[in-house]
C-alpha positions in Angstrom: -23.6 68.0 38.4 -20.5 69.6 37.2 -19.4 66.1 35.5 -22.7 65.8 33.6 -22.5 69.1 32.6 -18.9 69.0 31.1 -20.3 65.5 29.5 -23.3 67.4 27.7 -20.8 70.2 26.6 -18.5 67.3 25.1 -21.8 66.0 23.2 -22.7 69.1 22.0 -26.0 69.2 23.7 -24.9 72.3 25.8 -22.7 75.2 25.4 -20.8 76.7 28.4 -21.0 80.5 28.8 -18.0 81.8 31.1 -19.3 83.0 34.5 -22.9 82.9 33.1 -24.1 79.2 32.7 -25.0 76.9 30.0 -27.2 77.2 26.9 -29.0 74.7 25.0 -27.4 74.3 21.8 -30.0 74.5 19.2 -30.1 71.8 16.4 -31.4 73.2 12.8 -33.4 71.6 10.6 -30.7 71.0 7.7 -28.7 69.6 10.5 -31.7 67.3 11.1 -31.8 66.3 7.5 -27.9 65.8 7.2 -27.8 63.6 9.9 -30.8 61.7 8.6 -29.4 61.5 5.0 -26.2 60.0 7.0 -27.9 57.6 8.8 -29.5 56.2 5.8 -26.6 55.8 3.9 -24.7 54.1 6.9 -27.5 51.7 8.1 -28.9 50.7 4.5 -25.1 49.9 3.4 -24.8 48.0 6.7 -28.0 46.3 6.0 -27.2 45.1 2.3 -24.0 43.8 3.6 -25.3 41.8 6.5 -28.7 40.3 5.0 -27.0 37.6 2.9 -25.3 36.2 6.2 -28.3 37.2 8.5 -29.2 33.8 10.5 -32.6 32.6 12.1 -30.6 33.3 15.5 -30.4 36.9 14.4 -34.0 37.5 13.2 -35.4 35.8 16.3 -33.2 38.1 18.5 -34.4 41.3 16.4 -38.1 39.8 16.9 -37.4 39.9 20.7 -36.3 43.4 20.9 -38.7 45.7 23.1 -39.7 48.1 19.9 -41.1 44.7 18.8 -42.6 42.8 21.4 -43.9 45.6 23.9 -46.1 48.2 22.3 -46.2 51.4 24.5 -50.0 52.0 24.1 -49.3 55.6 26.1 -47.1 56.5 23.1 -44.3 57.8 25.2 -41.5 59.5 22.9 -38.4 58.6 25.3 -39.8 55.1 25.4 -40.1 54.8 22.1 -36.9 56.7 20.8 -35.0 54.1 23.5 -36.5 51.3 21.8 -36.0 52.6 17.9 -32.5 53.4 19.4 -31.8 49.7 20.4 -33.3 48.4 17.0 -30.9 50.4 14.9 -27.6 49.5 17.0 -28.6 45.9 17.3 -29.2 45.9 13.5 -25.9 47.7 13.0 -24.1 45.2 15.6 -24.9 42.0 13.3 -22.8 43.6 10.4 -20.0 43.1 12.6 -18.4 46.3 12.0 -17.5 47.8 15.3 -16.5 51.1 13.9 -19.8 51.6 11.8 -21.7 50.9 14.8 -19.7 53.5 16.7 -20.5 56.2 14.2 -24.3 55.1 14.1 -24.2 55.2 17.7 -22.9 58.9 17.9 -25.6 59.9 15.2 -28.4 58.3 17.2 -27.2 60.2 20.5 -26.9 63.4 18.4 -30.3 62.4 17.1 -31.9 62.9 20.6 -31.2 66.8 20.2 -33.7 67.1 17.5 -36.1 64.8 19.1 -36.3 67.0 22.0 -36.3 70.2 20.2 -38.8 69.2 17.2 -40.1 65.7 17.6 -42.4 65.8 20.9 -45.1 68.1 18.7 -44.7 66.0 15.9 -45.3 62.6 17.7 -48.5 63.9 19.5 -50.1 64.6 16.0 -49.1 61.9 13.7 -46.2 59.3 14.7 -46.1 56.2 12.6 -45.1 54.2 16.0 -44.8 51.0 17.6 -42.3 49.5 15.7 -44.1 49.0 12.3 -41.2 49.5 10.1 -38.9 47.5 12.6 -41.2 44.6 11.8 -41.7 45.2 8.2 -37.6 45.1 8.1 -37.5 41.9 9.9 -40.2 40.5 7.9 -38.5 41.2 4.4 -35.0 39.8 6.1 -37.0 36.4 6.7 -38.3 36.5 3.0 -35.0 37.3 2.3 -36.3 40.1 0.4 -33.3 42.6 0.6 -34.3 45.4 -1.4 -37.6 45.4 0.7 -35.5 45.5 4.0 -33.5 48.5 2.7 -37.0 50.3 1.6 -38.7 49.5 5.0 -35.3 50.7 7.0 -35.1 53.8 4.8 -38.9 54.6 5.5 -38.2 54.1 9.1 -35.7 56.6 9.4 -37.6 59.0 7.2 -40.7 58.9 9.2 -38.6 61.2 11.7 -38.2 63.7 8.8 -41.7 63.3 7.6 -43.2 64.0 10.6 -41.3 67.0 11.7 -41.7 68.7 8.1 -45.4 67.9 8.3 -45.6 69.8 11.9 -43.3 72.4 11.4 -43.7 73.4 7.3 -47.3 72.9 6.5 
């Protein structure tokens, strides 16, 4: 348990308070927006680079990911978030830049904090779920429409922002 707590502190999820215990680190709306902005910049740039060389096998692999194949009719946030993370990491890996993938993976891990703190309520109200934007991104790549693929990827990432804003700021 101690090792897990130390790892959570390293990841910035918890803060150690000597002789008291641990406290969950709150993530601000600004931090969420900054994180989403970075993800959009990195992931869309990666998609633009990889699109011209994406193969039919790559597209088939993406089509068979859990986020595409198995719809979660129960709409469980954790299941969908893990599937979403898998899609974004696999898409990044197709770009072939390990450093970029590591950065995106860390951003997705950090995103788990806002998912836990803000997104559960938003999800219940109006989530665009079950991989719609993932499928639309793949469809656009199949048609070799890079601009549309980038737009769908942006919408997928911004969807979280929109849901949080609608839930907490309207």
